[in-house]
C-alpha positions in Angstrom: 135.0 -104.0 113.6 131.6 -103.1 114.7 129.5 -100.3 113.5 129.4 -97.3 116.1 125.7 -97.1 117.9 124.1 -93.9 118.6 124.3 -92.5 121.8 121.2 -90.4 121.8 117.7 -91.4 121.1 116.4 -89.1 118.5 113.6 -86.8 119.7 110.8 -87.6 117.4 107.6 -85.3 117.4 104.2 -86.9 118.4 101.5 -87.4 116.0 98.7 -84.8 115.9 96.0 -87.5 115.0 94.8 -90.8 116.5 94.5 -91.7 120.0 97.5 -90.3 121.8 98.3 -87.9 124.8 98.3 -84.8 123.0 94.7 -85.6 121.2 93.3 -86.9 124.1 94.2 -83.9 126.1 93.0 -81.2 123.6 89.4 -83.3 123.4 89.4 -83.1 127.3 89.9 -79.1 127.1 87.5 -78.7 124.4 84.7 -80.6 126.4 85.5 -78.6 129.7 85.1 -75.3 127.7 81.9 -76.8 126.3 80.4 -77.6 129.3 81.3 -74.5 131.2 79.8 -72.5 128.2 76.5 -74.6 128.4 76.3 -73.5 132.0 77.0 -69.6 131.4 74.1 -69.9 128.5 71.9 -71.5 130.8 72.7 -69.1 133.8 72.2 -66.0 131.6 69.3 -66.9 129.5 67.4 -68.5 132.3 66.7 -71.3 129.6 68.0 -74.7 129.3 70.6 -75.2 125.9 67.9 -77.0 123.7 65.2 -74.4 124.5 67.8 -71.5 123.8 68.6 -73.2 120.6 65.1 -73.6 119.7 64.8 -77.3 119.7 62.7 -77.7 122.7 
């Protein structure tokens, strides 16, 4: 007699580190937020980001 095989594949949680869809999506969202914040700072201060930080 053969062993019964499972009929449902277990739903394993994706890892939260390394190169996976979750990490890439999170990184993309952080980059978009950073870019928009840089534009907002430049618009309201009239200076570039490096000038605003005192590095230029």
